[in-house]
C-alpha positions, 0 to 999 in steps of 0.5 A: 525736716533736713537731710544729708547724705554721704556716698561711697564711704570706704568702710563696711556697712556692718561696721557703720550700722553698729554706731548708727543704731545708737544715734537714732532718736538722740538729741544733736548734742548727745549724738555729737558727744557720743561721736566725739568719744567713740574710737570707731573709724566710722564715727568720723564719717557720721559726725561729718554728715551730722554736721552737714545736716545741722547746717542744712537745718539751720540755713535752709529751714531756719530751725533751732539747733537745740531742738533737733533730733535724729529722726532717721539714719540709714546705712546702705551698701555701695558698690564693692571693690573686688581685688585678688590676692595671690595664693599657693600653687598659682591660685587666687582668692578674691578680696571684697572691699565693701563701701557704704552710703549713709543718709541722715534726717533731722527733725525738730522737737516742735514738729514732733509735738505738732504731729502728735497733737494732730493725730489725737 
């Protein structure tokens, strides 16, 4: 199992989760195809982390890239930036700029088959 993470991405976790939920359980090639053709800003960040996780699996664990699937993808909230916008009559409104942390875990299909055999 190989992992990759990216912290303090300047995009709301809610927006990233919309795309991240679609990626869970997909083959690597299908996930990369979806990310390439997505119009969302977060697809760039998810693709970058996914490529890092693929490189980790290939280099550190010696896994075959064609057999990898996305086991887990987690999007957490990072510390937010708080800004102020001037309003009428000397008042102010707070603007919260939300940030995200993204974690991806990849697993090989052969590992999943072995785990299912041992459970039976």
